[in-house]
gemmi code that builds the backbone of each chain (N, CA, C; Angstrom):
import gemmi

chains = {
    "A": [
        ("GLY", (0.827, -1.198, 0.000), (0.000, 0.000, 0.000), (0.865, 1.253, 0.000)),
        ("GLU", (0.300, 2.383, -0.486), (1.070, 3.617, -0.635), (0.183, 4.829, -0.343)),
        ("SER", (0.752, 5.868, 0.265), (-0.025, 7.062, 0.553), (0.741, 8.294, 0.101)),
        ("VAL", (0.028, 9.374, -0.158), (0.655, 10.618, -0.607), (0.005, 11.772, 0.126)),
        ("GLY", (0.780, 12.789, 0.449), (0.167, 14.009, 0.932), (0.437, 14.300, 2.385)),
        ("LEU", (0.033, 15.479, 2.803), (0.288, 15.956, 4.144), (-0.995, 16.231, 4.897)),
        ("HIS", (-2.106, 15.607, 4.604), (-3.376, 15.890, 5.235), (-3.861, 14.708, 6.049)),
        ("LEU", (-2.968, 14.078, 6.781), (-3.261, 12.917, 7.611), (-4.124, 11.902, 6.869)),
        ("PRO", (-3.644, 11.387, 5.774), (-4.384, 10.313, 5.105), (-4.250, 9.021, 5.891)),
        ("THR", (-5.096, 8.077, 5.556), (-5.030, 6.765, 6.176), (-4.606, 5.756, 5.143)),
        ("LEU", (-3.629, 4.945, 5.518), (-3.146, 3.872, 4.666), (-3.507, 2.554, 5.335)),
        ("SER", (-4.209, 1.712, 4.607), (-4.620, 0.427, 5.144), (-3.913, -0.686, 4.381)),
        ("VAL", (-3.241, -1.578, 5.110), (-2.499, -2.665, 4.472), (-2.814, -3.978, 5.162)),
        ("GLN", (-2.552, -5.052, 4.462), (-2.707, -6.376, 5.042), (-1.418, -6.768, 5.758)),
        ("GLU", (-1.583, -7.462, 6.854), (-0.424, -7.954, 7.588), (0.463, -8.769, 6.652)),
        ("GLY", (1.759, -8.504, 6.707), (2.707, -9.201, 5.861), (3.062, -8.459, 4.591)),
        ("ASP", (2.196, -7.527, 4.156), (2.503, -6.721, 2.973), (3.540, -5.655, 3.323)),
        ("ASN", (4.119, -5.069, 2.280), (5.010, -3.928, 2.486), (4.202, -2.635, 2.458)),
        ("SER", (4.600, -1.668, 3.277), (3.928, -0.367, 3.333), (4.873, 0.714, 2.835)),
        ("ILE", (4.304, 1.698, 2.156), (5.085, 2.856, 1.725), (4.342, 4.108, 2.158)),
        ("ILE", (4.982, 4.900, 2.978), (4.402, 6.150, 3.458), (5.220, 7.287, 2.864)),
        ("ASN", (4.538, 8.234, 2.255), (5.204, 9.307, 1.535), (5.083, 10.651, 2.237)),
        ("CYS", (6.030, 11.514, 1.942), (6.053, 12.845, 2.541), (6.690, 13.813, 1.550)),
        ("ALA", (5.998, 14.917, 1.268), (6.565, 15.954, 0.415), (7.077, 17.057, 1.321)),
        ("TYR", (8.372, 17.205, 1.445), (8.894, 18.203, 2.373), (8.944, 19.580, 1.740)),
        ("SER", (9.112, 20.580, 2.603), (8.812, 21.943, 2.149), (10.017, 22.770, 1.723)),
        ("ASN", (11.203, 22.473, 2.241), (12.311, 23.393, 2.060), (13.498, 22.728, 1.367)),
        ("SER", (13.877, 23.247, 0.219), (14.979, 22.647, -0.526), (16.317, 22.785, 0.211)),
        ("ALA", (16.383, 23.687, 1.217), (17.610, 23.862, 1.995), (17.696, 22.900, 3.180)),
        ("SER", (16.659, 22.129, 3.408), (16.692, 21.159, 4.514), (17.758, 20.113, 4.266)),
        ("ASP", (18.491, 19.769, 5.324), (19.611, 18.850, 5.141), (19.531, 17.610, 6.018)),
        ("TYR", (18.434, 17.476, 6.732), (18.304, 16.334, 7.634), (16.830, 16.018, 7.766)),
        ("PHE", (16.496, 14.721, 7.716), (15.100, 14.293, 7.712), (14.931, 13.119, 8.670)),
        ("ILE", (13.784, 13.112, 9.340), (13.533, 12.098, 10.354), (12.129, 11.535, 10.163)),
        ("TRP", (11.975, 10.250, 10.438), (10.658, 9.627, 10.515), (10.396, 9.243, 11.968)),
        ("TYR", (9.161, 9.588, 12.404), (8.713, 9.227, 13.742), (7.457, 8.372, 13.636)),
        ("LYS", (7.269, 7.526, 14.657), (6.067, 6.704, 14.795), (5.365, 7.119, 16.076)),
        ("GLN", (4.060, 7.402, 15.983), (3.314, 7.757, 17.178), (2.138, 6.805, 17.352)),
        ("GLU", (2.182, 6.014, 18.407), (1.065, 5.146, 18.764), (0.042, 5.962, 19.556)),
        ("SER", (-1.172, 5.491, 19.555), (-2.272, 6.225, 20.175), (-1.989, 6.533, 21.643)),
        ("GLY", (-2.091, 7.816, 21.994), (-1.926, 8.221, 23.382), (-0.493, 8.299, 23.868)),
        ("LYS", (0.474, 8.164, 22.948), (1.880, 8.184, 23.332), (2.626, 9.282, 22.594)),
        ("GLY", (3.844, 9.549, 23.037), (4.682, 10.504, 22.342), (5.314, 9.889, 21.101)),
        ("PRO", (5.688, 10.708, 20.115), (6.348, 10.187, 18.916), (7.672, 9.507, 19.261)),
        ("GLN", (7.965, 8.451, 18.516), (9.178, 7.660, 18.738), (10.036, 7.711, 17.480)),
        ("PHE", (11.317, 8.014, 17.642), (12.251, 8.038, 16.522), (12.321, 6.672, 15.840)),
        ("ILE", (12.246, 6.666, 14.482), (12.381, 5.419, 13.744), (13.716, 5.395, 13.009)),
        ("ILE", (13.906, 6.371, 12.129), (15.086, 6.380, 11.270), (15.282, 7.789, 10.737)),
        ("ASP", (16.508, 8.105, 10.396), (16.790, 9.433, 9.847), (17.693, 9.306, 8.627)),
        ("ILE", (17.841, 10.420, 7.908), (18.703, 10.429, 6.730), (19.194, 11.848, 6.483)),
        ("ARG", (20.419, 11.968, 6.080), (20.973, 13.281, 5.736), (20.850, 13.514, 4.238)),
        ("SER", (20.942, 14.758, 3.852), (20.688, 15.111, 2.450), (21.777, 14.635, 1.505)),
        ("ASN", (22.913, 14.186, 2.044), (23.973, 13.671, 1.164), (23.793, 12.181, 0.864)),
        ("MET", (22.651, 11.632, 1.303), (22.323, 10.239, 1.038), (20.987, 10.196, 0.325)),
        ("ASP", (20.717, 9.096, -0.392), (19.395, 8.943, -0.982), (18.666, 7.710, -0.459)),
        ("LYS", (19.350, 6.935, 0.368), (18.715, 5.734, 0.922), (19.418, 5.358, 2.215)),
        ("ARG", (18.603, 4.923, 3.167), (19.175, 4.420, 4.409), (18.269, 3.307, 4.922)),
        ("GLN", (18.881, 2.218, 5.391), (18.093, 1.073, 5.842), (18.270, 0.835, 7.322)),
        ("GLY", (17.151, 0.443, 7.941), (17.184, 0.015, 9.328), (16.594, -1.367, 9.419)),
        ("GLN", (16.136, -1.701, 10.606), (15.512, -3.013, 10.767), (14.085, -2.965, 10.225)),
        ("ARG", (13.822, -3.613, 9.137), (12.520, -3.666, 8.449), (12.065, -2.331, 7.870)),
        ("VAL", (12.831, -1.278, 8.035), (12.460, 0.022, 7.483), (13.561, 0.556, 6.577)),
        ("THR", (13.111, 1.282, 5.546), (14.025, 1.938, 4.621), (13.495, 3.331, 4.359)),
        ("VAL", (14.366, 4.315, 4.396), (13.973, 5.679, 4.053), (14.648, 6.034, 2.733)),
        ("LEU", (13.859, 6.610, 1.825), (14.355, 7.061, 0.529), (14.177, 8.565, 0.430)),
        ("LEU", (15.173, 9.228, -0.109), (15.139, 10.679, -0.244), (15.373, 11.055, -1.699)),
        ("ASN", (14.456, 11.823, -2.261), (14.594, 12.337, -3.621), (14.594, 13.851, -3.539)),
        ("LYS", (15.786, 14.423, -3.567), (15.915, 15.873, -3.387), (15.417, 16.639, -4.609)),
        ("THR", (15.438, 15.999, -5.758), (15.009, 16.685, -6.983), (13.555, 17.125, -6.885)),
        ("VAL", (12.725, 16.254, -6.321), (11.301, 16.564, -6.198), (10.892, 16.797, -4.746)),
        ("LYS", (11.863, 16.909, -3.847), (11.615, 17.144, -2.419), (10.643, 16.110, -1.852)),
        ("HIS", (10.998, 14.860, -2.001), (10.128, 13.769, -1.596), (10.882, 12.788, -0.708)),
        ("LEU", (10.199, 12.371, 0.320), (10.757, 11.443, 1.303), (9.771, 10.296, 1.458)),
        ("SER", (10.253, 9.079, 1.564), (9.344, 7.957, 1.801), (9.915, 7.019, 2.853)),
        ("LEU", (8.991, 6.354, 3.530), (9.334, 5.343, 4.534), (8.732, 4.033, 4.067)),
        ("GLN", (9.560, 3.043, 3.902), (9.094, 1.723, 3.510), (9.215, 0.788, 4.704)),
        ("ILE", (8.121, 0.094, 4.998), (8.111, -0.888, 6.082), (7.894, -2.255, 5.459)),
        ("ALA", (8.829, -3.145, 5.672), (8.740, -4.488, 5.113), (7.936, -5.403, 6.033)),
        ("ALA", (7.169, -6.290, 5.420), (6.408, -7.291, 6.179), (5.672, -6.650, 7.346)),
        ("THR", (4.770, -5.746, 7.015), (4.063, -4.949, 8.024), (3.341, -5.834, 9.028)),
        ("GLN", (3.471, -5.454, 10.290), (2.884, -6.220, 11.387), (1.825, -5.387, 12.103)),
        ("PRO", (0.906, -6.017, 12.839), (-0.111, -5.246, 13.581), (0.497, -4.187, 14.500)),
        ("GLY", (1.667, -4.459, 15.068), (2.334, -3.485, 15.934), (2.833, -2.252, 15.209)),
        ("ASP", (2.800, -2.277, 13.891), (3.197, -1.107, 13.104), (2.059, -0.095, 12.971)),
        ("SER", (0.870, -0.468, 13.382), (-0.265, 0.446, 13.308), (-0.006, 1.677, 14.175)),
        ("ALA", (-0.017, 2.836, 13.552), (0.320, 4.077, 14.249), (0.182, 5.225, 13.254)),
        ("VAL", (0.450, 6.432, 13.737), (0.584, 7.585, 12.848), (2.066, 7.838, 12.636)),
        ("TYR", (2.450, 8.041, 11.383), (3.852, 8.255, 11.032), (4.032, 9.700, 10.572)),
        ("PHE", (5.014, 10.361, 11.167), (5.325, 11.747, 10.828), (6.711, 11.850, 10.217)),
        ("CYS", (6.823, 12.668, 9.174), (8.145, 13.055, 8.706), (8.473, 14.435, 9.273)),
        ("ALA", (9.739, 14.695, 9.472), (10.187, 15.999, 9.951), (11.477, 16.368, 9.221)),
        ("GLU", (11.671, 17.650, 8.982), (12.860, 18.121, 8.296), (13.543, 19.192, 9.126)),
        ("ASN", (14.840, 19.284, 8.936), (15.625, 20.279, 9.660), (16.555, 20.976, 8.698)),
        ("MET", (16.612, 22.277, 8.849), (17.499, 23.053, 8.014), (18.627, 23.601, 8.870)),
        ("ALA", (19.836, 23.466, 8.408), (20.979, 23.958, 9.163), (20.787, 25.428, 9.489)),
        ("GLY", (21.003, 25.782, 10.754), (20.846, 27.169, 11.162), (19.424, 27.546, 11.513)),
        ("ASN", (18.538, 26.572, 11.605), (17.130, 26.850, 11.905), (16.850, 26.775, 13.396)),
        ("ASN", (17.840, 27.166, 14.191), (17.664, 27.172, 15.642), (17.225, 25.815, 16.182)),
        ("ARG", (17.636, 24.742, 15.540), (17.369, 23.375, 15.984), (15.876, 23.055, 16.001)),
        ("LYS", (15.058, 23.814, 15.287), (13.641, 23.490, 15.179), (13.415, 22.529, 14.032)),
        ("LEU", (12.459, 21.642, 14.204), (12.054, 20.739, 13.145), (10.783, 21.255, 12.488)),
        ("ILE", (10.657, 21.022, 11.190), (9.432, 21.323, 10.457), (8.708, 19.995, 10.280)),
        ("TRP", (7.459, 19.939, 10.757), (6.740, 18.673, 10.815), (5.720, 18.539, 9.699)),
        ("GLY", (5.632, 17.337, 9.141), (4.529, 16.993, 8.270), (3.300, 16.699, 9.115)),
        ("LEU", (2.152, 16.557, 8.464), (0.894, 16.373, 9.193), (0.643, 14.933, 9.604)),
        ("GLY", (1.396, 13.983, 9.049), (1.269, 12.598, 9.481), (0.416, 11.747, 8.572)),
        ("THR", (0.664, 10.449, 8.612), (-0.114, 9.438, 7.895), (-0.474, 8.341, 8.872)),
        ("SER", (-1.751, 7.978, 8.900), (-2.200, 6.918, 9.791), (-2.100, 5.577, 9.068)),
        ("LEU", (-1.375, 4.645, 9.649), (-1.217, 3.307, 9.068), (-2.057, 2.312, 9.860)),
        ("ALA", (-2.946, 1.625, 9.174), (-3.780, 0.592, 9.793), (-3.404, -0.746, 9.176)),
        ("VAL", (-3.042, -1.692, 10.027), (-2.634, -3.010, 9.549), (-3.757, -4.005, 9.838)),
        ("ASN", (-4.252, -4.609, 8.804), (-5.354, -5.566, 8.935), (-4.809, -6.985, 9.083)),
        ("PRO", (-5.273, -7.707, 10.102), (-4.751, -9.059, 10.333), (-5.236, -10.058, 9.282)),
    ],
    "B": [
        ("ASP", (17.511, 4.333, 33.803), (17.394, 4.465, 32.354), (17.107, 5.920, 32.025)),
        ("GLY", (17.883, 6.495, 31.096), (17.691, 7.902, 30.762), (16.450, 8.101, 29.945)),
        ("GLY", (15.865, 9.318, 30.064), (14.688, 9.600, 29.270), (14.055, 10.909, 29.636)),
        ("ILE", (12.854, 11.096, 29.108), (12.077, 12.305, 29.336), (10.784, 11.915, 30.031)),
        ("THR", (10.460, 12.601, 31.078), (9.227, 12.317, 31.800), (8.344, 13.544, 31.791)),
        ("GLN", (7.053, 13.291, 31.716), (6.066, 14.356, 31.789), (5.050, 13.974, 32.859)),
        ("SER", (4.609, 14.979, 33.583), (3.572, 14.718, 34.580), (2.666, 15.935, 34.707)),
        ("PRO", (1.384, 15.698, 35.031), (0.760, 14.387, 35.144), (0.415, 13.819, 33.768)),
        ("LYS", (-0.052, 12.612, 33.710), (-0.460, 12.017, 32.439), (-1.799, 12.604, 31.975)),
        ("TYR", (-2.694, 12.807, 32.938), (-3.988, 13.432, 32.664), (-4.149, 14.615, 33.608)),
        ("LEU", (-4.720, 15.694, 33.093), (-4.900, 16.900, 33.885), (-6.229, 17.544, 33.514)),
        ("PHE", (-6.977, 17.909, 34.541), (-8.254, 18.559, 34.316), (-8.196, 19.965, 34.890)),
        ("ARG", (-8.697, 20.895, 34.159), (-8.633, 22.293, 34.576), (-10.005, 22.939, 34.450)),
        ("LYS", (-10.322, 23.751, 35.413), (-11.534, 24.549, 35.304), (-11.231, 25.802, 34.510)),
        ("GLU", (-12.229, 26.309, 33.843), (-12.023, 27.539, 33.083), (-11.550, 28.654, 34.009)),
        ("GLY", (-10.587, 29.440, 33.532), (-10.071, 30.554, 34.313), (-8.876, 30.210, 35.180)),
        ("GLN", (-8.514, 28.934, 35.237), (-7.375, 28.517, 36.051), (-6.116, 28.392, 35.213)),
        ("ASN", (-4.998, 28.706, 35.839), (-3.704, 28.399, 35.235), (-3.288, 27.004, 35.688)),
        ("VAL", (-2.624, 26.262, 34.814), (-2.074, 24.965, 35.199), (-0.664, 24.843, 34.638)),
        ("THR", (0.169, 24.094, 35.376), (1.549, 23.914, 34.937), (1.823, 22.449, 34.658)),
        ("LEU", (2.379, 22.183, 33.475), (2.747, 20.845, 33.058), (4.250, 20.675, 33.251)),
        ("SER", (4.623, 19.534, 33.804), (6.021, 19.286, 34.106), (6.692, 18.502, 32.987)),
        ("CYS", (7.965, 18.834, 32.723), (8.795, 18.083, 31.789), (10.209, 18.030, 32.348)),
        ("GLU", (10.719, 16.824, 32.521), (12.064, 16.624, 33.049), (12.819, 15.650, 32.142)),
        ("GLN", (14.114, 15.944, 31.923), (14.940, 15.012, 31.132), (16.293, 14.816, 31.815)),
        ("ASN", (16.789, 13.593, 31.741), (18.106, 13.292, 32.305), (19.060, 12.826, 31.210)),
        ("LEU", (18.844, 13.339, 30.007), (19.681, 13.001, 28.853), (20.816, 14.001, 28.653)),
        ("ASN", (20.890, 14.985, 29.523), (21.896, 16.047, 29.403), (21.747, 16.829, 28.098)),
        ("HIS", (20.524, 16.934, 27.609), (20.257, 17.678, 26.379), (20.185, 19.175, 26.646)),
        ("ASP", (20.733, 19.945, 25.707), (20.682, 21.399, 25.841), (19.301, 21.956, 25.480)),
        ("ALA", (18.700, 21.420, 24.434), (17.476, 21.997, 23.890), (16.235, 21.229, 24.352)),
        ("MET", (15.157, 21.980, 24.617), (13.885, 21.378, 24.992), (12.764, 22.105, 24.279)),
        ("TYR", (11.654, 21.396, 24.089), (10.564, 21.893, 23.259), (9.214, 21.508, 23.863)),
        ("TRP", (8.207, 22.352, 23.608), (6.838, 22.004, 23.934), (5.989, 22.084, 22.664)),
        ("TYR", (5.194, 21.011, 22.472), (4.279, 20.951, 21.347), (2.865, 20.738, 21.845)),
        ("ARG", (1.943, 21.168, 21.013), (0.527, 20.883, 21.236), (0.051, 20.012, 20.082)),
        ("GLN", (-0.768, 19.008, 20.416), (-1.348, 18.153, 19.382), (-2.844, 18.021, 19.620)),
        ("ASP", (-3.633, 18.385, 18.631), (-5.087, 18.225, 18.685), (-5.469, 16.924, 17.978)),
        ("PRO", (-6.643, 16.367, 18.279), (-7.030, 15.054, 17.728), (-6.912, 15.004, 16.208)),
        ("GLY", (-6.228, 13.987, 15.720), (-6.084, 13.799, 14.284), (-5.196, 14.811, 13.593)),
        ("GLN", (-4.437, 15.555, 14.375), (-3.599, 16.610, 13.803), (-2.121, 16.345, 14.053)),
        ("GLY", (-1.299, 17.187, 13.447), (0.136, 17.097, 13.658), (0.578, 17.860, 14.891)),
        ("LEU", (1.895, 18.098, 14.984), (2.473, 18.783, 16.132), (2.676, 20.265, 15.830)),
        ("ARG", (2.289, 21.097, 16.762), (2.517, 22.542, 16.622), (3.404, 23.024, 17.772)),
        ("LEU", (4.414, 23.780, 17.434), (5.423, 24.202, 18.405), (4.921, 25.384, 19.228)),
        ("ILE", (4.979, 25.244, 20.554), (4.527, 26.296, 21.459), (5.716, 27.175, 21.866)),
        ("TYR", (6.691, 26.572, 22.496), (7.910, 27.251, 22.933), (9.079, 26.287, 22.799)),
        ("TYR", (10.276, 26.842, 22.686), (11.466, 26.009, 22.733), (12.589, 26.768, 23.424)),
        ("SER", (13.532, 25.994, 23.927), (14.656, 26.567, 24.651), (15.927, 25.865, 24.192)),
        ("GLN", (16.897, 26.642, 23.752), (18.148, 26.056, 23.272), (19.179, 25.936, 24.381)),
        ("ILE", (18.969, 26.696, 25.471), (19.949, 26.690, 26.544), (19.272, 27.203, 27.805)),
        ("VAL", (19.854, 26.893, 28.944), (19.301, 27.341, 30.222), (19.147, 28.864, 30.237)),
        ("ASN", (18.056, 29.315, 30.843), (17.741, 30.733, 31.008), (17.456, 31.460, 29.696)),
        ("ASP", (17.134, 30.694, 28.683), (16.772, 31.308, 27.396), (15.689, 30.472, 26.735)),
        ("PHE", (14.684, 31.133, 26.140), (13.652, 30.401, 25.410), (13.054, 31.338, 24.359)),
        ("GLN", (12.439, 30.736, 23.354), (11.840, 31.492, 22.246), (10.417, 31.000, 21.986)),
        ("LYS", (9.597, 31.898, 21.479), (8.240, 31.532, 21.108), (8.255, 30.662, 19.857)),
        ("GLY", (7.337, 29.707, 19.856), (7.110, 28.918, 18.667), (5.974, 29.510, 17.860)),
        ("ASP", (5.228, 28.643, 17.188), (4.172, 29.108, 16.288), (2.871, 29.473, 16.996)),
        ("ILE", (2.654, 28.927, 18.200), (1.369, 29.152, 18.878), (1.587, 29.477, 20.353)),
        ("ALA", (2.419, 30.452, 20.660), (2.817, 30.753, 22.041), (1.746, 31.501, 22.847)),
        ("GLU", (0.785, 32.114, 22.190), (-0.192, 32.932, 22.915), (-0.977, 32.108, 23.922)),
        ("GLY", (-1.011, 32.609, 25.174), (-1.745, 31.905, 26.212), (-0.905, 30.893, 26.973)),
        ("TYR", (0.368, 30.802, 26.639), (1.289, 29.880, 27.304), (2.491, 30.644, 27.835)),
        ("SER", (3.142, 30.086, 28.869), (4.411, 30.621, 29.343), (5.312, 29.472, 29.772)),
        ("VAL", (6.622, 29.715, 29.730), (7.591, 28.695, 30.104), (8.704, 29.329, 30.926)),
        ("SER", (9.520, 28.469, 31.534), (10.742, 28.893, 32.197), (11.795, 27.822, 31.959)),
        ("ARG", (13.059, 28.204, 32.033), (14.144, 27.229, 31.872), (15.240, 27.601, 32.866)),
        ("GLU", (14.965, 27.341, 34.125), (15.913, 27.672, 35.192), (16.960, 26.584, 35.380)),
        ("LYS", (16.625, 25.385, 34.973), (17.551, 24.260, 35.073), (17.627, 23.545, 33.739)),
        ("LYS", (18.752, 22.945, 33.460), (18.926, 22.244, 32.195), (17.940, 21.090, 32.065)),
        ("GLU", (17.619, 20.449, 33.192), (16.799, 19.244, 33.167), (15.303, 19.513, 33.057)),
        ("SER", (14.886, 20.751, 33.299), (13.470, 21.014, 33.489), (12.969, 22.139, 32.585)),
        ("PHE", (11.781, 21.970, 32.025), (11.202, 22.973, 31.132), (9.687, 22.971, 31.333)),
        ("PRO", (9.194, 23.518, 32.438), (7.749, 23.492, 32.702), (6.967, 24.450, 31.810)),
        ("LEU", (5.763, 24.036, 31.464), (4.861, 24.828, 30.628), (3.634, 25.207, 31.439)),
        ("THR", (3.313, 26.495, 31.472), (2.098, 26.955, 32.133), (1.067, 27.325, 31.081)),
        ("VAL", (-0.107, 26.726, 31.210), (-1.230, 27.051, 30.340), (-2.063, 28.067, 31.106)),
        ("THR", (-2.129, 29.276, 30.615), (-2.804, 30.334, 31.354), (-4.268, 30.437, 30.957)),
        ("SER", (-5.000, 31.223, 31.715), (-6.419, 31.427, 31.426), (-6.626, 32.180, 30.116)),
        ("ALA", (-5.557, 32.780, 29.595), (-5.649, 33.496, 28.319), (-5.707, 32.547, 27.128)),
        ("GLN", (-5.389, 31.283, 27.350), (-5.464, 30.287, 26.270), (-6.921, 29.865, 26.147)),
        ("LYS", (-7.537, 30.219, 25.042), (-8.985, 30.069, 24.910), (-9.450, 28.648, 24.666)),
        ("ASN", (-8.586, 27.835, 24.101), (-8.969, 26.454, 23.785), (-7.845, 25.519, 24.199)),
        ("PRO", (-7.628, 25.316, 25.480), (-6.454, 24.585, 25.939), (-6.570, 23.067, 25.898)),
        ("THR", (-7.756, 22.534, 25.694), (-7.911, 21.081, 25.678), (-7.117, 20.487, 24.527)),
        ("ALA", (-6.115, 19.657, 24.860), (-5.221, 19.094, 23.834), (-4.274, 18.111, 24.511)),
        ("PHE", (-3.457, 17.480, 23.688), (-2.395, 16.587, 24.138), (-1.092, 17.374, 24.034)),
        ("TYR", (-0.356, 17.495, 25.158), (0.856, 18.296, 25.182), (2.085, 17.393, 25.255)),
        ("LEU", (3.008, 17.646, 24.358), (4.208, 16.828, 24.245), (5.448, 17.667, 24.477)),
        ("CYS", (6.338, 17.133, 25.275), (7.637, 17.756, 25.539), (8.709, 16.929, 24.849)),
        ("ALA", (9.727, 17.584, 24.341), (10.830, 16.888, 23.679), (12.145, 17.552, 24.046)),
        ("SER", (13.231, 16.820, 23.827), (14.553, 17.405, 24.030), (15.486, 16.904, 22.942)),
        ("SER", (16.555, 17.633, 22.723), (17.563, 17.217, 21.742), (18.935, 17.695, 22.203)),
        ("GLY", (19.983, 16.981, 21.753), (21.318, 17.380, 22.139), (22.349, 16.319, 21.834)),
        ("PRO", (23.556, 16.543, 22.258), (24.692, 15.689, 21.889), (24.613, 14.268, 22.398)),
        ("SER", (23.874, 14.034, 23.452), (23.848, 12.680, 24.003), (22.657, 11.913, 23.494)),
        ("GLY", (22.325, 12.120, 22.231), (21.190, 11.429, 21.629), (21.372, 9.925, 21.609)),
        ("ARG", (20.286, 9.219, 21.403), (20.328, 7.773, 21.432), (19.525, 7.222, 20.278)),
        ("GLU", (19.234, 5.986, 20.305), (18.401, 5.333, 19.308), (18.991, 5.470, 17.912)),
        ("HIS", (20.329, 5.474, 17.825), (21.029, 5.418, 16.543), (20.753, 6.611, 15.646)),
        ("SER", (20.365, 7.711, 16.194), (20.215, 8.909, 15.389), (21.584, 9.433, 14.993)),
        ("SER", (21.652, 10.024, 13.810), (22.928, 10.553, 13.332), (23.032, 12.055, 13.548)),
        ("SER", (22.094, 12.633, 14.287), (22.122, 14.087, 14.451), (21.751, 14.485, 15.873)),
        ("THR", (22.392, 15.549, 16.346), (22.040, 16.087, 17.657), (20.733, 16.860, 17.595)),
        ("ASP", (20.174, 17.038, 16.398), (18.904, 17.752, 16.262), (17.702, 16.831, 16.359)),
        ("THR", (17.941, 15.534, 16.445), (16.818, 14.603, 16.620), (16.160, 14.872, 17.957)),
        ("GLN", (14.852, 15.014, 17.938), (14.114, 15.282, 19.176), (13.555, 13.972, 19.730)),
        ("TYR", (13.656, 13.840, 21.053), (13.138, 12.669, 21.756), (12.017, 13.125, 22.670)),
        ("PHE", (10.922, 12.389, 22.642), (9.687, 12.851, 23.258), (9.365, 12.149, 24.563)),
        ("GLY", (8.666, 12.891, 25.430), (8.077, 12.303, 26.608), (6.752, 11.646, 26.265)),
        ("PRO", (6.088, 11.068, 27.267), (4.838, 10.339, 27.022), (3.610, 11.227, 26.834)),
        ("GLY", (3.740, 12.521, 27.121), (2.633, 13.432, 26.896), (1.744, 13.643, 28.118)),
        ("THR", (1.074, 14.794, 28.126), (0.057, 15.116, 29.133), (-1.217, 15.496, 28.396)),
        ("ARG", (-2.303, 14.836, 28.766), (-3.594, 15.176, 28.142), (-4.329, 16.135, 29.071)),
        ("LEU", (-4.536, 17.346, 28.591), (-5.203, 18.392, 29.365), (-6.638, 18.545, 28.878)),
        ("THR", (-7.552, 18.541, 29.826), (-8.976, 18.724, 29.516), (-9.527, 19.871, 30.358)),
        ("VAL", (-10.178, 20.792, 29.707), (-10.824, 21.897, 30.411), (-12.277, 21.541, 30.653)),
        ("LEU", (-12.683, 21.633, 31.919), (-14.048, 21.247, 32.293), (-15.006, 22.425, 32.147)),
    ],
}
model = gemmi.Model(1)
for chain_id, residues in chains.items():
    chain = gemmi.Chain(chain_id)
    for i, (resn, *xyz) in enumerate(residues, 1):
        res = gemmi.Residue()
        res.name, res.seqid = resn, gemmi.SeqId(i, " ")
        for name, pos in zip(("N", "CA", "C"), xyz):
            atom = gemmi.Atom()
            atom.name, atom.element = name, gemmi.Element(name[0])
            atom.pos, atom.b_iso = gemmi.Position(*pos), 0.0
            res.add_atom(atom)
        chain.add_residue(res)
    model.add_chain(chain)
structure = gemmi.Structure()
structure.add_model(model)
structure.setup_entities()
């Protein structure tokens, strides 16, 4: 399954499928990007990050892809599990931005058993 | 175990009252942040502090106040001037002693949140 946009869309996938969550970031000068996972009623949790001098970074079951040409960031989750159900946020940071992050609106991922 | 704590988890306020939300971190982070999150929405920055005894307004500072007298603590006061305070409040910190395999000191780490309800 795949989602696009910054208006808190919902992505529904079957357990075991791969998920792709997309994010269109706002500033071409941003040099650092982060994906967070937020479960219901909890604070956001760091998943994976990537710097602008890379176009791909892999973690455990997750991969982040960065396309600077079109200012697009994606999070791929392999073999999606029920525990992956959450809201996923992308965030960007621009050097010299007083250490503030610019946040996307989030995507809700629902995993169907 | 190092981390960020927020208290209380749930808070109820009567209209016209000021309330203070606690945020403490033992990660030795220089920077701390307060966000507000409404149902089904993203995070909006209220205030942030890059160093002790200094803080700056975020995007929605009206009706809120903060202090940063200690590196470990960044309390947020929701004043009676905040017209719609019911929300989920999140505190975060960032700095050189980051964890969870982040490659940047700008990665923010969050507390569990405080849910504030105005009665």
